C-alpha positions in Angstrom: -78.9 -237.2 -107.1 -80.3 -240.1 -105.2 -80.4 -240.5 -101.5 -80.6 -243.7 -99.5 -81.5 -243.6 -95.8 -80.7 -246.2 -93.3 -81.4 -246.3 -89.6 -78.2 -244.3 -88.8 -76.8 -242.9 -92.0 -77.8 -241.0 -95.2 -75.8 -241.9 -98.3 -76.0 -239.5 -101.2 -74.9 -240.6 -104.7 -74.3 -237.9 -107.3 -74.6 -239.6 -110.7 -73.1 -236.7 -112.6 -69.9 -237.0 -110.5 -69.6 -240.7 -111.2 -70.0 -240.1 -114.9 -67.4 -237.4 -114.9 -65.0 -239.7 -113.0 -65.5 -242.5 -115.5 -65.0 -240.1 -118.4 -61.8 -238.7 -116.8 -60.5 -242.3 -116.3 -61.2 -243.3 -119.9 -59.6 -240.0 -121.2 -56.6 -240.6 -119.0 -56.1 -244.1 -120.4 -56.5 -242.9 -124.0 -54.0 -240.1 -123.3 -51.4 -242.6 -121.9 -51.8 -245.0 -124.9 -51.7 -242.2 -127.4 -48.6 -240.7 -125.8 -46.9 -244.1 -125.6 -47.7 -244.7 -129.3 -46.2 -241.3 -130.3 -43.0 -241.9 -128.3 -42.4 -245.4 -129.6 -43.1 -244.4 -133.2 -40.4 -241.6 -133.1 -37.0 -242.3 -134.6 -34.4 -243.2 -132.0 -32.6 -239.8 -132.2 -35.8 -238.0 -131.3 -36.9 -240.2 -128.4 -36.8 -239.1 -124.8 -34.2 -241.2 -123.0 -32.5 -241.3 -119.7 -28.8 -242.4 -119.6 -29.2 -243.3 -116.0 -32.1 -245.7 -116.6 -30.4 -247.1 -119.7 -27.2 -247.7 -117.7 -29.0 -249.4 -114.9 -31.2 -251.6 -117.2 -28.3 -252.8 -119.4 -26.4 -254.1 -116.4 -29.3 -256.4 -115.3 -27.7 -259.7 -116.1 -29.4 -262.9 -117.3 -28.5 -264.5 -113.9 -30.4 -261.8 -112.1 -33.5 -262.2 -114.2 -33.3 -265.9 -113.6 -33.0 -265.3 -109.9 -36.1 -263.1 -110.0 -38.1 -265.9 -111.8 -36.9 -268.4 -109.2 -38.2 -266.2 -106.4 -41.7 -266.3 -108.0 -41.6 -269.9 -109.1 -39.4 -272.3 -107.1 -39.6 -274.9 -109.9 -37.0 -272.8 -111.8 -34.5 -273.6 -109.1 -34.3 -277.2 -110.3 -32.5 -276.0 -113.4 -30.1 -273.8 -111.6 -26.6 -274.6 -113.0 -24.4 -276.2 -110.4 -21.9 -273.9 -108.9 -23.5 -270.8 -110.5 -23.3 -267.9 -108.0 -26.3 -265.7 -108.4 -25.7 -262.0 -108.1 -26.6 -260.1 -105.0 -30.0 -258.3 -105.1 -28.6 -255.6 -102.8 -25.7 -254.9 -105.1 -28.0 -254.6 -108.1 -30.4 -252.2 -106.3 -27.4 -250.1 -105.1 -26.1 -249.9 -108.6 -29.4 -249.0 -110.1 -30.0 -246.3 -107.5 -26.5 -244.7 -107.7 -25.0 -245.8 -111.1 -21.9 -246.7 -109.1 -20.1 -249.9 -109.9 -17.2 -251.0 -107.6 -15.7 -252.8 -110.6 -15.5 -249.5 -112.6 -13.8 -246.6 -110.9 -15.1 -244.2 -113.5 -18.6 -244.5 -112.1 -17.5 -242.7 -108.9 -16.6 -239.4 -110.6 -17.9 -239.7 -114.1 -21.1 -237.6 -113.6 -19.4 -235.0 -111.5 -16.5 -234.0 -113.8 -17.4 -231.9 -116.9 -16.3 -233.6 -120.1 -15.5 -236.9 -118.4 -18.0 -238.7 -120.6 -15.4 -238.8 -123.4 -13.8 -241.6 -121.4 -17.1 -243.5 -121.1 -17.4 -246.7 -123.0 -17.1 -250.4 -122.7 -14.0 -252.5 -123.4 -15.6 -255.4 -125.2 -12.3 -257.1 -126.1 -9.2 -255.8 -124.3 -5.8 -255.8 -126.1 -2.5 -256.2 -124.3 -2.2 -253.5 -121.6 -5.7 -252.1 -122.1 -7.8 -251.1 -119.2 -10.2 -248.3 -118.2 -7.3 -245.9 -117.6 -6.1 -245.9 -121.2 -9.1 -246.3 -123.4 -9.2 -244.4 -126.7 -10.5 -240.9 -126.6 -10.6 -238.0 -129.0 -10.0 -234.6 -127.4 -12.0 -231.6 -128.8 -9.6 -229.1 -130.3 -9.9 -225.4 -129.6 -11.7 -223.6 -132.4 -8.4 -221.8 -133.5 -6.8 -225.2 -134.1 -9.4 -226.0 -136.8 -8.6 -222.9 -138.8 -6.2 -223.8 -141.7 -4.7 -220.2 -141.4 -3.4 -221.2 -138.0 -1.6 -224.4 -139.2 1.7 -225.0 -137.4 4.9 -225.0 -139.4 6.0 -228.5 -140.5 9.1 -230.4 -139.6 10.5 -233.9 -140.3 8.6 -234.2 -143.5 11.5 -235.2 -145.8 10.7 -238.9 -145.8 7.0 -238.1 -146.3 7.7 -236.4 -149.6 10.0 -239.1 -150.8 8.8 -242.4 -149.2 10.9 -245.5 -149.9 8.8 -248.0 -151.8 8.2 -251.2 -149.8 8.2 -254.7 -151.2 4.8 -255.5 -152.6 3.3 -258.6 -151.1 2.1 -261.5 -153.1 -1.7 -261.1 -153.7 -2.0 -264.9 -154.3 -3.8 -264.3 -157.5 -6.7 -262.6 -155.7 -8.1 -259.4 -157.3 -11.3 -257.4 -157.4 -10.4 -256.3 -160.9 -11.8 -252.9 -161.7 -14.2 -252.9 -158.8 -13.5 -250.6 -155.8 -14.9 -252.5 -152.8 -13.4 -250.7 -149.9 -14.1 -247.1 -149.1 -11.7 -245.0 -146.9 -12.8 -241.7 -145.4 -12.0 -239.3 -142.6 -14.6 -237.8 -140.3 -11.9 -235.9 -138.3 -9.9 -235.1 -141.4 -7.3 -232.9 -139.8 -6.2 -235.1 -136.9 -2.4 -234.9 -137.0 0.8 -236.1 -135.2 3.0 -233.9 -133.1 6.4 -235.1 -134.5 5.6 -233.1 -137.7 4.2 -229.9 -136.1 6.9 -227.5 -135.1 6.8 -226.1 -131.6 3.5 -227.9 -130.8 3.4 -230.0 -127.7 -0.2 -229.8 -126.7 -2.1 -232.9 -127.9 -5.3 -230.8 -128.3 -3.5 -228.8 -130.9 -2.4 -231.8 -133.0 -4.4 -230.8 -136.1 -3.2 -229.8 -139.5 -4.9 -229.3 -142.9 -2.1 -231.0 -144.9 -0.2 -233.5 -142.7 -2.8 -235.6 -141.0 -4.6 -239.0 -141.0 -5.3 -238.8 -144.7 -1.7 -239.9 -145.3 -2.5 -243.0 -143.2 -5.3 -243.6 -145.6 -3.0 -243.2 -148.6 -0.8 -246.0 -147.2 -3.7 -248.2 -146.3 -5.1 -247.9 -149.8 -1.7 -248.8 -151.3 -1.4 -251.8 -149.1 -4.9 -253.1 -149.8 -4.5 -252.7 -153.5 -1.2 -254.5 -153.3 -3.2 -257.4 -152.0 -5.7 -257.2 -154.8 -8.5 -255.3 -153.0 -9.7 -252.3 -155.1 -9.9 -249.3 -152.7 -11.2 -245.8 -153.1 -10.2 -242.9 -150.8 -12.3 -239.8 -150.1 -10.3 -236.9 -148.6 -13.3 -234.5 -148.3 -12.2 -232.0 -145.7 -15.1 -232.4 -143.2 -13.6 -229.8 -140.8 -13.5 -227.2 -143.6 -17.2 -228.0 -144.3 -18.0 -227.5 -140.6 -16.2 -224.1 -140.6 -18.1 -223.0 -143.7 -21.4 -223.9 -142.1 -20.5 -222.5 -138.6 -21.0 -226.0 -137.0 -19.3 -227.3 -134.0 -16.7 -230.1 -134.0 -19.4 -232.5 -132.5 -21.3 -232.2 -135.8 -18.5 -233.9 -137.8 -20.3 -237.3 -138.1 -23.4 -235.5 -139.3 -21.3 -233.8 -141.9 -19.4 -236.9 -143.1 -22.6 -239.0 -143.3 -23.8 -237.6 -146.7 -20.3 -238.0 -148.1 -20.3 -241.7 -147.3 -23.9 -242.1 -148.5 -23.1 -240.4 -151.8 -20.1 -242.8 -152.3 -22.3 -245.8 -151.6 -25.0 -244.5 -154.1 -22.5 -243.9 -156.8 -20.5 -247.1 -156.4 -22.7 -250.2 -155.9 -19.5 -252.4 -155.6 -18.6 -250.9 -152.2 -18.7 -253.5 -149.4 -16.6 -252.1 -146.6 -16.5 -248.5 -145.2 -13.5 -247.6 -143.0 -13.4 -244.3 -141.1 -9.8 -243.5 -140.1 -9.0 -241.6 -137.0 -6.1 -240.8 -134.6 -6.3 -241.2 -130.8 -5.4 -238.5 -128.3 -3.5 -240.8 -126.0 0.3 -240.5 -125.6 3.1 -242.7 -127.1 3.5 -245.2 -124.3 -0.1 -246.2 -124.7 -0.3 -246.1 -128.5 3.0 -247.8 -129.5 4.0 -251.5 -129.6 7.3 -253.1 -130.4 7.0 -256.2 -132.6 10.0 -258.1 -133.9 12.2 -255.2 -132.8 10.2 -252.6 -134.8 7.8 -249.9 -133.3 4.2 -250.0 -134.6 1.4 -247.5 -134.0 -1.3 -249.4 -132.1 -4.7 -249.9 -133.6 -8.1 -249.6 -131.8 -11.5 -250.5 -133.1 -14.4 -248.4 -132.0 -18.0 -249.6 -132.5 -21.1 -247.4 -132.0 -23.9 -249.5 -130.4 -26.9 -247.3 -131.1 -28.1 -248.8 -134.4 -29.3 -252.2 -135.7 -26.0 -253.1 -137.5 -24.2 -252.9 -134.2 -23.6 -256.6 -133.7 -22.5 -257.3 -137.3 -20.0 -254.4 -137.2 -18.8 -255.7 -133.8 -18.3 -259.1 -135.2 -16.0 -257.8 -137.9 -14.0 -255.6 -135.6 -13.6 -258.5 -133.1 -12.4 -260.9 -135.8 -9.8 -258.5 -137.1 -8.6 -257.9 -133.6 -8.2 -261.6 -132.9 -6.4 -262.2 -136.1 -4.1 -259.2 -135.5 -3.2 -260.6 -132.1 -2.2 -263.9 -133.6 0.1 -262.5 -136.2 1.1 -259.1 -134.7 0.9 -259.6 -130.9 0.3 -256.4 -129.1 -0.6 -254.2 -132.0 -4.3 -254.0 -131.2 -5.6 -252.1 -128.2 -8.9 -253.9 -128.5 -12.5 -253.4 -129.4 -14.4 -250.6 -127.7 -18.1 -250.0 -127.7 -19.5 -246.5 -127.3 -23.1 -245.4 -126.7 -25.2 -243.1 -124.6 -24.9 -239.4 -123.7 -21.7 -237.7 -124.6 -21.0 -239.7 -127.7 -22.4 -240.1 -131.2 -23.4 -243.7 -130.7 -23.6 -244.5 -134.4 -20.4 -243.1 -136.1 -22.3 -243.7 -139.4 -21.8 -247.4 -138.9 -25.6 -247.9 -139.4 -25.1 -247.2 -143.1 -23.9 -250.8 -143.7 -23.2 -253.9 -141.6 -19.5 -253.8 -142.9 -18.4 -250.5 -141.2 -15.2 -250.0 -139.3 -13.8 -247.1 -137.3 -10.1 -247.5 -136.7 -7.9 -245.4 -134.5 -4.4 -245.4 -135.9 -1.8 -244.6 -133.2 -1.9 -241.4 -131.0 -0.6 -237.9 -131.2 3.1 -238.9 -130.7 3.4 -241.6 -133.4 5.4 -241.2 -136.6 4.4 -242.2 -140.1 7.1 -244.9 -140.1 5.2 -246.5 -137.2 1.8 -245.8 -138.8 2.9 -247.2 -142.1 3.9 -250.5 -140.5 0.5 -250.7 -138.9 -1.2 -249.9 -142.1 0.6 -252.8 -143.8 -0.3 -255.1 -140.8 -4.0 -254.2 -140.9 -4.1 -254.6 -144.7 -2.4 -258.0 -144.3 -5.0 -259.2 -141.8 -7.9 -257.5 -143.6 -7.0 -259.1 -146.9 -7.1 -262.6 -145.3 -10.5 -261.8 -143.8 -11.7 -260.3 -147.1 -10.8 -263.2 -149.3 -12.1 -265.7 -146.8 -15.5 -263.8 -146.7 -15.4 -263.6 -150.5 -15.5 -267.4 -150.8 -18.9 -267.5 -149.1 -20.1 -264.2 -150.3 -19.8 -260.9 -148.4 -22.9 -260.2 -146.3 -24.2 -256.7 -146.5 -27.3 -255.3 -144.7 -29.3 -252.5 -146.1 -29.0 -249.1 -144.3 -31.4 -248.9 -141.4 -32.2 -245.3 -142.2 -31.2 -242.7 -144.8 -31.4 -239.9 -142.4 
């Protein structure tokens, strides 16, 4: 210790204390950098995240960032687009602090109501009549409904057993030959439709081990192959696998992932993966009348928490737009889901050509669903053969996990 004496004060300097302070400061910096390195090197699914912070950050617009730059450097103001109204800083701060948006009524109660997150999502492209009150959602069935021993008795199945053959469309000389390039599978295998389940009226109970969305897949496969596109269908009962392993319904995508990966590994010709689902909304929301005939509406769901997000989104948006031109009202739109309360990937990170399509809702009939399958195959074939002319673009999987 050294002491310095002035006329009025005595200043004591403890060198060991200074050294300790410096070492503590250096150690603190090293700890921060080390922790940051560990956190950023983790895979996305293991990283610590805050849905509140993510929600606030993703709504900071380019206009607001531009406004902030202008506040620091007035020279940016010279490039301000004429007539462009910059967002209010107070509104932004209020939204970041409360996660409330006056443009989205869900934000007022979404965090207070248990299970409300299943309605959370973004309408990227809205179909006719689509808004925040009727977005697609999949209700979680009670455990008993997933046991095949509890399957409801069937009704109205006569036409399903002996379907009338439709007129095969002209494929225009297009064909993939022996190659199977489209893969259909079902993460929620047993999603069914109430018109075929005797004495069942509760949408949450619309599940069956035999009559379910796999029949939609059969029709879509038929329609695609009629248009020259080789298609394979995988009816692996994901729900049965969950039951065997004692896993919850939320683990369905985890269980269907290796099924899709195996198909991709065994068939290098596969280009498109389509996961077929059924929505839980009621008939007035999931049915459209086109040229006097009822169709089950379609909805495209895109998970945004993976690198292939924008490429999958582009395909879904293109199909929606083409459907709207030829079958006005059949598409409910394109919906993006991410964040807490949802899978966020839906296995769409496996390839840049992945689709998740909701076919109708719990009240639709297979007559309506079959019309929609033919409509989607019609539009998809046009998209497929157009892309075939320039070469289908496929991205390698971001992760095999």
